LOMI-708942 format. One line per 8 residues: number of its first residue (from 0); for each residue x, y, z negated of N, C-alpha, C, CB. Coordinates in steps of 0.02 Angstrom, whole numbers, plus 50000, padded with zeros to 5 digits. Atoms other than C-alpha are relative to their C-alpha. Glycine has a CB too. Layout:
# LOMI-708942
NUM> X/Y/Z/X/Y/Z/X/Y/Z/X/Y/Z ~ ... .
This chain:
# LOMI-708942
0> 50046/49957/49995/49988/49997/50004/50039/50082/49983/49940/49973/49949 ~ 49960/49949/49984/50055/50163/50057/49975/50076/49971/50005/49997/50075 ~ 50038/49957/50028/50000/50312/49938/50028/50066/50016/49991/49987/49932 ~ 49987/49938/49962/50019/50509/49975/49985/50030/49941/49959/50022/50067 ~ 50031/49952/50029/50022/50633/49839/50023/50064/49989/49986/49980/49952 ~ 50007/49923/50000/49978/50812/49863/50015/50051/49939/49934/50012/50016 ~ 49990/49997/50036/50052/50910/49752/50032/49971/49933/49975/50011/50012 ~ 49987/50042/50044/50154/50799/49657/50053/50045/49965/50021/49930/50027 .
8> 49938/49970/50059/50278/50924/49558/49957/50024/49947/50057/50072/50028 ~ 50042/49966/50055/50135/50991/49461/49986/49945/49966/49935/50041/50021 ~ 49981/50039/50052/50104/50926/49284/49931/49941/50026/50001/50048/49912 ~ 50033/50076/49979/49959/50793/49348/50027/49950/50036/49947/50005/50037 ~ 49960/50054/49964/50053/50752/49484/50048/49968/49983/50021/50015/50043 ~ 49963/50014/50009/50198/50719/49399/49988/49932/49955/50027/50050/49988 ~ 50013/50067/50061/50114/50604/49257/49952/49951/50038/49953/50028/49916 ~ 50031/50037/49937/50011/50521/49392/50058/49939/50036/49981/50068/50063 .
16> 49960/50027/49988/50167/50462/49484/50021/49947/49961/50031/50034/50009 ~ 49951/50057/50061/50240/50393/49328/49965/49947/49990/50016/50027/49918 ~ 50052/50063/50015/50093/50291/49309/50006/49957/50053/49921/50018/49993 ~ 50010/50024/49949/50085/50234/49464/50069/49942/50008/49990/50060/50050 ~ 49937/50027/49997/50274/50187/49475/50016/49946/49942/50048/50056/49998 ~ 49994/50047/50061/50257/50092/49294/49971/49941/50021/49966/50024/49935 ~ 50038/50065/49973/50115/49985/49372/50013/49968/50053/49941/50008/50011 ~ 49974/50022/49963/50176/49972/49508/49952/49972/50064/50037/49964/49965 .
24> 50073/50030/49967/50000/49911/49596/49947/50066/49987/49967/49916/49952 ~ 50076/49942/50006/49833/50031/49615/49950/49940/50009/49986/50077/50078 ~ 50057/50046/49992/49692/49910/49588/50030/49932/50008/49952/50018/50061 ~ 49974/50081/50028/49734/49721/49625/50068/50012/50070/49915/49903/50015 ~ 49952/50004/49944/49867/49798/49764/50065/50026/50008/49975/50024/50046 ~ 49928/49955/50016/50057/49825/49772/50006/50054/50019/50058/49979/50022 ~ 50005/49959/49961/50119/49968/49816/50055/50007/50019/49974/50044/49985 ~ 49930/50005/49957/50268/49977/49929/50027/50062/50041/49991/49945/50055 .
32> 49971/49932/49980/50281/50149/49978/49966/50064/49989/50010/50000/50065 ~ 50044/49973/50031/50243/50308/49899/50041/50082/50037/49993/49976/49908 ~ 49992/49914/49965/50257/50503/49987/49979/50072/49937/49925/50007/50083 ~ 50017/49956/50044/50271/50638/49865/50034/50093/50030/50035/49964/49923 ~ 50003/49915/49961/50222/50830/49937/50000/50068/49927/49895/50008/50058 ~ 50033/49946/50043/50234/50987/49853/50059/50075/50031/50005/49973/49893 ~ 49950/49935/49985/50306/51181/49888/50042/50003/49985/49994/50051/49987 ~ 49922/49999/50002/50443/51136/49798/50016/49923/49988/50032/50052/49935 .
40> 49969/50071/50011/50540/50997/49784/49984/49940/49941/50066/50016/49991 ~ 50033/50040/50063/50451/50854/49685/50076/49962/49978/49922/49935/50026 ~ 49941/50047/50013/50575/50755/49570/49994/49935/50012/50021/50002/49936 ~ 49968/50081/49965/50665/50599/49630/49986/49956/49965/50078/49985/50010 ~ 50027/50048/50048/50570/50458/49521/50086/49962/49990/49923/49943/50038 ~ 49943/50036/50017/50737/50367/49436/49978/49933/50006/50028/50016/49934 ~ 49999/50097/49961/50754/50161/49496/49940/49991/49987/50052/49923/49962 ~ 50044/50014/49963/50629/50173/49593/49983/49934/50053/50003/50048/50025 .
48> 49974/50051/49971/50606/49995/49673/49958/49983/50058/50009/49948/49956 ~ 50036/50010/49943/50478/50052/49817/50036/50038/50042/49930/50016/49997 ~ 49963/49949/49957/50519/50157/49960/49971/50083/49976/49980/49981/50091 ~ 50022/49952/50042/50485/50359/49895/50038/50031/50056/50014/50007/49916 ~ 49968/49948/49935/50491/50496/50059/49977/50058/49948/49954/50000/50101 ~ 50021/49916/50026/50490/50687/49963/49989/50053/50041/50050/50031/49962 ~ 50006/49931/49962/50431/50818/50050/49966/50076/49979/49965/49982/50054 ~ 50015/49925/50007/50438/51021/50028/49977/50021/50052/50051/50042/49986 .
56> 50039/49967/49979/50313/51095/50101/49934/50055/49985/49994/49966/50020 ~ 50060/49966/50003/50188/51242/50135/49941/49971/50034/50009/50061/50023 ~ 50060/50041/49993/50025/51121/50108/49951/50048/50058/49961/49988/49917 ~ 50041/49970/49921/49923/51285/50212/49993/49994/50049/50002/50036/50024 ~ 49970/49986/49931/50021/51278/50348/49958/49973/50034/50068/49976/50019 ~ 50058/50038/49954/49901/51212/50494/50065/49921/50025/49964/50073/50095 ~ 49954/50063/49979/50065/51102/50543/50031/49939/49939/50068/50038/50034 ~ 49968/50086/50052/50109/50996/50381/49968/49962/49991/50022/49995/49929 .
64> 50042/50057/50019/49974/50917/50372/50016/49935/50056/49916/50026/50002 ~ 49996/50065/49945/49987/50789/50522/50060/49939/49983/50021/50036/50084 ~ 49942/50031/50008/50165/50734/50492/50017/49935/49930/50042/50063/49996 ~ 50025/50049/50050/50108/50681/50312/49962/49926/50004/49961/50036/49968 ~ 50044/50045/49969/50004/50558/50397/50029/49962/50044/49950/50028/50028 ~ 49948/50029/49924/50131/50494/50517/49981/49909/49965/50132/50038/50001 ~ 49987/50057/50023/50142/50325/50398/49913/49988/49983/50062/49999/49937 ~ 50059/50006/50042/49947/50329/50355/49992/49936/49944/49945/49997/50049 .
72> 50011/50029/50094/49939/50304/50173/49932/49982/49981/50017/50067/49936 ~ 50071/50029/50025/49809/50222/50124/49944/50020/49941/50015/49941/49982 ~ 50020/49963/50061/49764/50323/49972/50026/50070/49973/50013/49958/49953 ~ 49987/49936/49995/49764/50520/49977/49989/50018/49915/49950/50038/50060 ~ 50001/49982/50053/49782/50589/49801/50010/50096/50008/50055/49952/49963 ~ 49980/49939/49987/49754/50789/49825/49988/50034/49962/49986/50025/50045 ~ 50016/49961/50052/49785/50879/49693/50054/50074/50011/50012/49950/49926 ~ 49967/49933/49998/49877/51037/49772/49951/50052/50000/50044/50008/50061 .
80> 50051/49923/50010/49796/51227/49732/50026/50036/49962/49928/49998/49970 ~ 49978/49939/50058/49831/51385/49649/49944/49994/49958/50010/50087/50028 ~ 50062/49993/50041/49747/51413/49498/49978/50044/49983/49997/49980/49957 ~ 50030/49963/49988/49607/51493/49448/50004/50075/49980/49962/49975/49989 ~ 49996/49938/50008/49672/51650/49370/50053/50032/50067/50025/50009/49922 ~ 49960/49971/49957/49794/51682/49521/49965/49993/50061/50066/49975/50001 ~ 50049/50014/49953/49657/51614/49649/49941/50080/49981/49964/49908/49982 ~ 50033/49912/49973/49566/51774/49590/50026/50045/49991/49944/50030/49977 .
88> 49944/49963/49984/49698/51884/49573/50022/49995/50079/50056/49977/49953 ~ 49969/49997/49921/49766/51848/49744/49943/49953/50044/50092/49959/50007 ~ 50068/50019/49989/49604/51832/49831/50018/49952/50090/49937/50088/50000 ~ 49982/50030/49944/49671/51803/50023/50043/49917/50000/50041/50056/50029 ~ 49965/50051/50016/49805/51666/49953/49975/49938/49978/50034/50018/49963 ~ 50043/50068/50029/49671/51565/49857/49938/49961/50033/49971/50019/49936 ~ 50042/50041/49939/49566/51541/50022/50068/49971/50034/49945/50056/50063 ~ 49939/50029/49968/49734/51510/50099/50012/49923/49999/50057/50030/49969 .
96> 49977/50076/50029/49784/51368/49998/49946/49967/49958/50068/50004/49950 ~ 50049/50039/50035/49642/51306/49908/49951/49971/50055/49961/50045/49946 ~ 50067/50023/49959/49499/51296/50055/50036/49990/50077/49926/50070/49998 ~ 49962/49985/49924/49624/51326/50230/50039/49921/50004/50073/50086/49999 ~ 49960/50036/49976/49744/51199/50187/49960/49936/49983/50070/50012/49977 ~ 50062/50063/50003/49611/51059/50124/49995/49995/50061/49921/50011/49964 ~ 50036/50019/49927/49537/51091/50291/50018/49988/50047/49968/50030/50026 ~ 49942/50043/49955/49695/51063/50374/50015/49916/49996/50070/50032/49979 .
104> 50000/50070/49992/49699/50909/50303/49951/49970/50005/50026/49971/49962 ~ 50064/50049/50006/49544/50833/50304/49999/50001/50106/49903/50052/49938 ~ 50010/49981/49919/49542/50892/50508/50080/49955/50027/49999/50114/50019 ~ 49913/50039/49998/49724/50800/50511/49986/49897/50012/50052/50022/49883 ~ 50026/50094/50032/49657/50633/50441/49949/49987/50037/49968/49983/49909 ~ 50067/50004/49953/49497/50651/50563/50035/49989/50086/49945/50090/49990 ~ 49981/49996/49941/49638/50671/50709/50030/49936/50012/50040/50054/50012 ~ 49950/50053/49995/49725/50521/50682/49980/49922/50027/50027/49996/49932 .
112> 50043/50033/49953/49579/50409/50745/50019/49939/49992/50001/50021/50069 ~ 49982/50077/49999/49605/50199/50785/49984/49983/49941/50072/49977/50015 ~ 50073/50025/50038/49467/50188/50647/50051/50005/49939/49951/49909/50023 ~ 49983/49964/50061/49592/50271/50514/49959/50012/49942/50015/50054/50016 ~ 50077/49979/50043/49481/50297/50347/50032/49997/49942/49924/49945/50003 ~ 49957/50007/50076/49614/50323/50185/49923/50019/49959/50085/50075/49983 ~ 50020/49961/50066/49534/50355/50035/50031/50056/49961/49998/49959/49957 ~ 49957/49916/50032/49558/50549/49975/49954/50001/49928/49979/50100/50067 .
120> 50008/49960/50100/49548/50600/49780/50004/50055/50003/50060/49989/49935 ~ 49986/49920/50018/49510/50782/49776/49987/50014/49941/49961/50051/50036 ~ 50044/49981/50064/49514/50857/49624/49985/50067/49994/50031/49983/49936 ~ 50047/49946/49994/49381/51002/49621/50010/50014/49910/49910/49974/50038 ~ 50002/49973/50058/49341/51090/49454/49927/50004/49967/50032/50062/50008 ~ 50079/49975/50009/49198/51131/49349/49989/50084/49992/49967/49963/49924 ~ 49988/49938/49966/49229/51309/49412/49944/50004/50032/50059/50007/50042 ~ 50061/49995/49948/49098/51262/49526/49943/50014/50003/49989/49963/50021 .
128> 50084/49999/50057/48953/51282/49408/50011/50093/49972/50008/49915/49891 ~ 50026/49959/50035/48899/51467/49350/49940/50027/49967/50014/50024/50020 ~ 50062/49943/50049/48800/51570/49225/49969/50012/50032/50009/50066/49967 ~ 50021/50023/50080/48667/51550/49165/50010/49944/50005/49929/50008/49968 ~ 50016/50039/49982/48679/51395/49127/49962/49958/49936/50050/49980/50035 ~ 50043/50039/50071/48561/51248/49018/50072/49993/49962/49949/49903/50016 ~ 49969/50015/50057/48647/51207/48859/50041/49950/50032/49958/49981/49940 ~ 49970/50076/49980/48710/51044/48939/49996/49986/50060/49969/49942/49972 .
136> 49996/49982/49924/48769/51054/49128/49979/49922/50019/50086/50032/50035 ~ 49979/50082/49957/48700/50866/49210/50000/50010/50064/49944/49933/49992 ~ 49971/50022/49949/48727/50799/49350/49954/50029/50063/50009/49923/49993 ~ 50044/49957/49954/48569/50896/49452/50025/50063/50001/49927/50004/49981 ~ 49988/49930/50022/48639/51074/49401/50046/50022/50068/50044/50008/49915 ~ 49994/49973/49935/48669/51170/49572/50063/50030/49990/49944/50046/50025 ~ 49926/49939/49991/48829/51271/49615/49997/50047/49999/50038/50009/50050 ~ 49984/49931/50006/48845/51456/49578/50063/49995/49985/49962/50039/49954 .
144> 49934/49978/50015/49025/51477/49570/49991/50089/49979/50053/49982/50073 ~ 49988/49937/49997/49050/51643/49501/50065/50026/49994/49964/50025/49961 ~ 49958/49988/49994/49230/51649/49534/50032/49974/50073/50018/49987/49947 ~ 49983/49996/49930/49343/51658/49696/50031/49908/50017/50069/50074/50012 ~ 49986/50062/50017/49412/51483/49633/49961/49945/50005/50015/50003/49950 ~ 50065/50033/49983/49246/51396/49604/49972/50005/50063/49954/50021/49960 ~ 50030/50000/49929/49194/51452/49766/50026/49970/50048/49995/50054/50025 ~ 49958/50047/49961/49330/51365/49857/50002/49941/49978/50062/50016/50007 .
152> 50032/50058/49997/49312/51214/49767/49974/49969/50030/49978/49994/49979 ~ 50082/50018/49993/49126/51204/49793/49985/49978/50068/49949/50066/49986 ~ 49994/50006/49962/49162/51225/49975/50037/49932/50021/50013/50048/50008 ~ 49960/50072/49985/49290/51079/49973/49963/49927/49992/50062/49995/49947 ~ 50029/50055/50009/49181/50980/49906/49964/49986/50048/49970/49996/49950 ~ 50080/50009/49944/49036/50995/50041/50034/49980/50071/49940/50094/50014 ~ 49968/50025/49942/49165/50962/50177/50024/49919/49980/50066/50054/50020 ~ 49992/50078/50026/49227/50814/50083/49952/49972/50021/50003/49984/49927 .
160> 50061/50049/50010/49045/50725/50061/49990/50016/50103/49914/50038/49921 ~ 50008/50019/49938/49010/50776/50252/50061/49948/50066/49984/50067/50018 ~ 49975/50051/49967/49175/50703/50322/50004/49937/49995/50038/50008/50005 ~ 50017/50076/50002/49139/50542/50236/49945/49988/50017/50005/49967/49943 ~ 50053/50021/49958/48984/50547/50284/49974/49973/50088/49974/50044/49988 ~ 49969/49991/49934/49045/50554/50456/50034/49953/50003/50036/50056/50016 ~ 49927/50061/50013/49168/50411/50434/50054/50023/50011/50009/49937/50045 ~ 49910/49982/49987/49308/50505/50440/50059/49973/49954/50013/50082/49991 .
168> 49998/50028/50070/49361/50452/50265/49966/49984/49948/50024/50021/49977 ~ 50002/50016/50094/49350/50385/50085/49971/50041/49970/50067/49999/49955 ~ 49997/49927/50054/49302/50548/49994/49968/50004/49955/49983/50061/50020 ~ 50020/49996/50077/49290/50567/49802/50040/50049/49965/50009/49933/49962 ~ 49962/49956/50064/49296/50725/49700/49986/50001/49950/50005/50056/49998 ~ 49998/50032/50064/49312/50725/49545/50011/50074/49962/50064/49934/49990 ~ 50010/49946/50033/49269/50888/49442/50026/49980/49929/49928/50023/50004 ~ 49994/50007/50051/49386/50890/49304/50015/50049/49947/50027/49965/50003 .
176> 50013/49965/50058/49373/50946/49122/50071/50071/50016/50007/49935/49918 ~ 49929/49962/50011/49512/51098/49079/50056/49941/49972/49991/50070/49935 ~ 49975/50042/50035/49659/50987/49031/50029/50045/49945/50042/49957/50037 ~ 49972/49970/50054/49720/51010/48861/50023/49937/49952/49945/50053/49966 ~ 49956/49945/49993/49855/51013/48814/50037/50011/50046/50034/50004/49960 ~ 49959/50011/49957/49956/51041/48954/50060/50003/49972/49992/50036/50048 ~ 49936/49993/50018/50142/51019/48929/50039/50050/50035/50028/49942/50004 ~ 49973/49977/49966/50262/51104/48995/49997/50109/49973/49966/49960/50068 .
184> 50023/49953/50026/50242/51330/48996/49968/50018/50032/50027/50035/49982 ~ 50059/49987/49972/50114/51426/49023/49999/50022/50088/49974/50057/49952 ~ 50009/50003/49949/50040/51440/49176/49954/50068/50024/49977/49936/50007 ~ 50058/49946/49990/49915/51572/49276/49935/50014/49989/49993/50009/50042 ~ 50077/50028/50004/49775/51482/49240/49968/50049/49962/49988/49926/49963 ~ 50047/49959/50048/49637/51587/49154/49992/49960/49925/49919/50008/50038 ~ 50007/50029/50055/49612/51448/49028/50048/49964/49979/49954/49969/50001 ~ 49945/50019/50027/49786/51429/48985/49993/49991/49923/50048/50046/50018 .
192> 49986/49985/50052/49773/51490/48817/49958/49943/49972/49990/50069/49984 ~ 50024/50071/50028/49669/51339/48772/50041/49938/49973/49966/49972/50050 ~ 49945/50057/50036/49835/51224/48751/50044/50057/49986/50041/49926/50052 ~ 49951/49966/50037/49939/51380/48724/50034/50008/49921/49981/50047/50013 ~ 50018/49969/50075/49863/51393/48574/50018/49924/49956/49897/50033/49991 ~ 50001/50059/50054/49895/51208/48512/50082/49986/50029/49926/49923/50010 ~ 49937/50027/49993/50056/51173/48603/50071/50014/49980/50003/49997/50048 ~ 49933/49939/50018/50162/51346/48563/49996/49978/49909/49971/50118/50025 .
200> 49985/50009/50077/50126/51324/48376/50030/49925/49980/49928/50013/49958 ~ 49962/50065/50028/50175/51120/48378/50072/50017/50006/49984/49929/50043 ~ 49913/49982/49974/50331/51197/48457/50056/50048/49949/49994/50053/50079 ~ 49978/49961/50054/50356/51307/48307/50002/50081/50027/50074/49971/49974 ~ 49981/49939/49968/50330/51449/48412/49907/50045/50014/50055/49973/50087 ~ 50053/49974/50009/50181/51610/48394/49989/49986/50067/49995/50064/49970 ~ 50056/49989/49975/50035/51600/48498/49927/50056/50005/49990/49957/49985 ~ 50054/49950/50010/49918/51727/48561/49919/49977/50024/50025/50065/50045 .
208> 50060/50038/49983/49725/51677/48575/49960/50100/49993/49970/49910/49926 ~ 50041/49931/49973/49621/51810/48658/49941/49993/50006/50015/50027/50062 ~ 50075/50018/49996/49457/51752/48634/49990/49994/49920/49979/49921/50049 ~ 50037/50039/50051/49329/51706/48497/50016/49947/49972/49953/49984/50016 ~ 50010/50054/50018/49329/51564/48389/49956/49968/50035/49990/50000/49947 ~ 50079/50017/49982/49150/51548/48445/49987/49972/50088/49949/50085/49984 ~ 49986/50006/49922/49211/51524/48630/49992/49896/50012/50107/50042/50018 ~ 50008/50095/50011/49159/51321/48676/50017/49996/50066/49913/49952/49976 .
216> 49975/50010/49923/49227/51247/48840/49992/49923/49990/50089/50033/50026 ~ 49998/50062/49968/49247/51068/48905/50066/49977/50022/49960/50002/50053 ~ 49929/50020/50005/49411/50976/48885/50001/49927/50011/50032/50019/49932 ~ 49972/50079/50012/49509/50810/48923/50080/50002/49993/49981/49946/50071 ~ 49904/50027/50003/49703/50747/48904/50009/50003/50079/50024/49893/49963 ~ 49966/50069/49940/49811/50719/49050/50000/49942/50001/50059/49991/50011 ~ 50028/50082/49981/49793/50547/49006/49940/49975/50018/50004/49960/49952 ~ 50064/50023/49954/49632/50549/49059/49980/50034/50045/49944/49992/49970 .
224> 49988/49976/49923/49665/50658/49197/50021/49933/50054/50071/50061/49999 ~ 49987/50054/49959/49753/50517/49251/49974/49934/50017/50041/49991/49988 ~ 50055/50051/49995/49645/50376/49224/49946/50021/50043/49971/49984/49935 ~ 50047/49997/49968/49509/50482/49306/50024/50006/50067/49961/50043/49978 ~ 49960/50012/49942/49632/50481/49462/49991/49930/50033/50070/50010/49981 ~ 49981/50071/49969/49660/50302/49472/49915/49977/50006/50060/49939/49938 ~ 50044/50052/49977/49489/50243/49457/49979/50023/50068/49939/49987/49952 ~ 50034/49982/49923/49416/50353/49589/50036/49979/50053/49992/50075/50016 .
232> 49954/50004/49946/49559/50301/49700/49983/49901/50007/50098/50036/49974 ~ 50021/50079/50004/49509/50099/49659/49918/49980/49995/50036/49968/49930 ~ 50078/50045/50011/49309/50099/49628/49968/49997/50065/49939/50038/49945 ~ 50042/50010/49956/49184/50057/49716/49965/50048/50046/49964/49972/49972 ~ 50026/49934/49991/49107/50205/49828/49934/49984/50022/50039/50046/50049 ~ 50071/50027/49973/48978/50105/49892/49943/50028/49967/49993/49925/49992 ~ 50045/49974/50050/48894/50150/49737/49975/50064/49986/50021/49988/49953 ~ 50002/49936/49984/48908/50338/49761/49943/50024/50039/50053/50013/50030 .
240> 50053/49982/49925/48804/50344/49911/50045/50049/50011/49905/50029/49996 ~ 49992/49958/49971/48807/50502/49996/50045/50066/49947/49934/50008/50029 ~ 49980/49932/50037/48851/50619/49836/50056/49971/49991/49961/50033/49933 ~ 49919/50043/50025/49039/50592/49820/50039/50051/49952/50064/49982/50078 ~ 49958/49955/50044/49085/50738/49707/49942/49965/49927/49998/50112/50028 ~ 50060/49977/50050/49031/50730/49520/50057/50019/49948/49933/49932/49971 ~ 49962/49990/50035/49091/50789/49355/50014/49951/49964/49990/50042/49977 ~ 49975/50039/50062/49195/50711/49219/50006/50001/49956/50031/49985/49993 .
248> 50024/50008/50069/49187/50641/49058/50031/50055/49975/50016/49934/49962 ~ 49978/49955/50044/49249/50765/48914/49984/50002/49940/49991/50049/50017 ~ 50003/50006/50065/49254/50838/48749/49969/50088/49998/50082/49974/49958 ~ 50039/49946/49989/49144/51003/48719/50041/50033/49928/49906/49986/50003 ~ 49978/49993/50074/49232/51080/48565/49995/50101/49995/50102/49954/49986 ~ 49998/49912/50023/49237/51292/48517/50077/49994/49965/49921/50033/49927 ~ 49925/49983/50009/49413/51372/48490/50005/49995/49925/50025/50077/50030 ~ 50002/50015/50067/49365/51373/48312/50042/49931/49982/49923/49995/49980 .
256> 49990/50055/50008/49357/51178/48329/50051/49969/50021/49962/49978/50014 ~ 49946/50025/49956/49515/51148/48430/50064/50035/49930/50000/50042/50104 ~ 49966/49992/50074/49593/51254/48270/50019/49951/49949/49963/50036/49965 ~ 49976/50047/50031/49537/51136/48158/50002/49944/49992/49995/50006/49972 ~ 49974/50073/49978/49570/50987/48237/50094/50002/49988/49975/49985/50099 ~ 49937/50000/50017/49753/51051/48237/50020/50012/49948/50027/50028/50028 ~ 49983/50010/50067/49756/51084/48065/50024/49932/49965/49949/50019/49970 ~ 50015/50061/50027/49690/50907/48024/50054/49976/50022/49939/49965/50016 .
264> 49927/50027/49977/49854/50855/48120/50053/50012/49976/50017/50014/50054 ~ 49930/49974/50008/49986/50951/48096/50007/50059/49944/50025/50027/50071 ~ 49963/49961/50069/49957/51062/47949/49976/50072/50019/50100/49994/49992 ~ 50026/49939/49967/49895/51247/47919/50067/50061/50010/49933/50030/49948 ~ 49930/49963/50004/50087/51307/47921/50024/50004/50093/50068/49942/49940 ~ 49978/49994/49926/50069/51264/48113/49937/50062/50037/49995/49905/50041 ~ 50074/49956/49971/49895/51348/48137/50011/50071/49992/49924/49984/49954 ~ 49988/49932/49996/49957/51508/48074/50046/50018/50037/50010/50027/49947 .
272> 49946/49969/49956/50076/51531/48215/49944/50039/50048/50058/49938/50043 ~ 50064/49940/49981/49902/51603/48295/50002/50058/49986/49939/49994/49974 ~ 50030/49927/49986/49877/51769/48340/49947/50050/50033/50033/50018/50017 ~ 50049/49982/49954/49719/51839/48380/50004/50061/50030/49943/49996/49975 ~ 49987/49956/49967/49720/51962/48508/49964/50011/50047/50048/49998/50013 ~ 50038/49986/49936/49568/52007/48609/50017/50015/50059/49968/50038/49995 ~ 49980/49971/49908/49580/52023/48803/49936/50013/50025/50041/49935/50064 ~ 50072/49991/49975/49427/52087/48858/50000/49967/50062/49975/50074/50008 .
280> 50002/50021/49952/49475/52039/49027/49976/49934/49999/50048/50011/50024 ~ 50015/50080/50003/49503/51854/48987/49929/49964/49982/50047/49972/49948 ~ 50091/49990/50024/49326/51872/48883/49950/49987/50056/49977/50086/49974 ~ 50021/50007/49963/49269/51919/49026/49974/49941/50067/50021/50033/49997 ~ 49987/50061/49943/49323/51781/49149/49963/49946/49946/50101/49978/50026 ~ 50022/50079/50033/49263/51646/49005/49940/50001/49982/50038/49973/49936 ~ 50068/50020/50002/49110/51684/48977/49942/49996/50038/49983/50023/49969 ~ 50015/50020/49936/49060/51644/49154/50017/49916/50017/50040/50050/50047 .
288> 50001/50079/49996/49123/51467/49125/49958/49952/49958/50063/49978/49985 ~ 50016/50028/50028/49038/51317/49076/50014/49960/49921/49998/49986/50039 ~ 49969/49995/50053/49044/51254/48911/49968/49920/49959/49983/50081/49965 ~ 50003/50067/50016/48964/51074/48899/49943/49940/50050/49979/50006/49920 ~ 50021/50042/49939/48907/50927/49020/49962/49938/49965/50069/49974/50050 ~ 50013/50074/49989/48820/50755/49028/50017/49969/50057/49938/49986/49995 ~ 49980/50054/49952/48899/50641/49124/49982/49949/50008/50045/49985/50000 ~ 50010/50068/50016/48816/50512/49128/50008/49946/50085/49911/49999/49957 .
296> 50005/50023/49968/48823/50466/49314/50086/49988/50026/49948/50028/50029 ~ 49944/50024/49986/49007/50468/49317/50032/49956/49954/50035/50046/50012 ~ 49990/50071/50038/48996/50343/49159/49988/49937/50025/49963/49997/49947 ~ 50025/50073/49962/48896/50224/49256/50037/49969/50054/49934/50007/50033 ~ 49943/50031/49953/49032/50224/49388/50047/49965/49956/50042/50056/50045 ~ 49930/50047/50035/49168/50161/49258/50049/50072/49997/50045/49917/50068 ~ 49943/49974/50011/49249/50325/49236/50000/50006/49912/50006/50069/50045 ~ 49986/49994/50090/49311/50347/49025/50055/50056/49988/50037/49918/49960 .
304> 49955/49952/50027/49410/50463/48929/50045/49943/49962/49961/50064/49950 ~ 49964/50031/50073/49564/50416/48803/50004/50037/49938/50071/49985/50010 ~ 50025/49970/50083/49487/50515/48667/49962/50023/49996/50027/50040/49963 ~ 50065/50001/50033/49349/50513/48567/49993/50077/49959/49997/49930/49944 ~ 50005/49934/50054/49387/50683/48462/50082/50059/50016/50000/49956/49893 ~ 49949/49936/49957/49488/50839/48503/50071/50002/49945/49949/50102/50002 ~ 49918/50038/50040/49612/50764/48351/50037/49946/50063/49974/49930/49908 ~ 49950/50047/49960/49657/50634/48466/50033/50053/50093/49935/49905/50020 .
312> 49960/49971/49921/49698/50762/48635/50069/50018/49957/49954/50089/50053 ~ 49925/49984/50026/49835/50839/48498/50030/49947/49980/50006/50046/49944 ~ 49983/50073/50016/49877/50654/48439/50041/49981/50060/49931/49950/49990 ~ 49986/50002/49963/49900/50622/48618/50048/50048/50038/49960/49988/50009 ~ 49946/49955/50008/50006/50784/48641/50076/49984/49981/49977/50040/49956 ~ 49926/50002/50031/50128/50759/48517/50025/49928/50025/50002/50007/49908 ~ 49957/50052/49994/50146/50564/48562/50038/50008/50059/49966/49939/49999 ~ 49969/49999/49935/50177/50601/48744/50043/50063/50009/49948/49996/50056 .
320> 49955/49944/49968/50260/50743/48755/50049/50036/49938/49945/50063/50040 ~ 49975/49975/50071/50321/50776/48571/50069/49941/49981/49923/49994/49932 ~ 49979/50050/50019/50400/50612/48551/49988/49974/49939/50049/50002/50009 ~ 50052/50010/50046/50269/50583/48407/50037/50077/49944/49999/49898/49961 ~ 49973/49957/50049/50358/50751/48321/49989/50059/50013/50062/49994/49988 ~ 50012/49925/49986/50320/50943/48292/50026/50014/49969/49951/50034/50000 ~ 49962/49943/50026/50375/51082/48211/49937/50024/49934/50019/50069/50074 ~ 50049/49977/50045/50290/51092/48044/50004/50080/49961/50002/49946/49950 .
């Protein structure tokens, strides 16, 4: 089996590649080749026993997609995107990468012809939904995105469903919750503070909280995100019918509940490193975000999370990123 990962240098991409190499197979099929693409050169996996090609390219360049399909990958993980805050601040760049890049990819898949029909797993976002919301967003709630990023993801969902309906590919779009705790340095995502107020204090560094403790949001761990991707790549898509996009399971918690979980796991000395500094811009963006979901359809189709509580999310971060230790 040949697997192509677009956006392989990103946080979720790196973790996905590590898991695939560790497993050596996807579903019941042996992985024999991987192509890893990003705008920066993905890290070369050490001691890999399979053929790995590293591709550095501009995903939104119309000429970049076709060469990635030369060896007809069986599964394509499409993680390439710019994040919410950047897409909102740089309008043209957001549409170029998040929408045009996806369109170039699926058109290139179609152009291969000869019965080529790969499984395409697309990472969408809960940003496709916009306020006003019901208390919990169900599988039937309509898309009214209130950000450019959400609009771009929503359009891509429609394209993937339609190209799948026409038989050009076998597409699955998964709307990821906000991934928390994200390792590494803060990025330009407007949601970055949800991770910052966990990650930095655990590392002994002060973090700024730009919103109130009553802000509620939908979360899942990086470990869960990888699990969602693997299941989307191996599931029986016939059970999905024509509805090829769905919201992933997660946890709905307030910022105050996040901080309380951090205190339970790591102690008051860690939560004391959180400094409250309200930011009206961030507060305005967050006010239009989803807060809670009913994900019965995803659960029925076999998607599961690695965590049951937000305490678990913090412990997963400590285990996976900090070797089980943190700065008390």
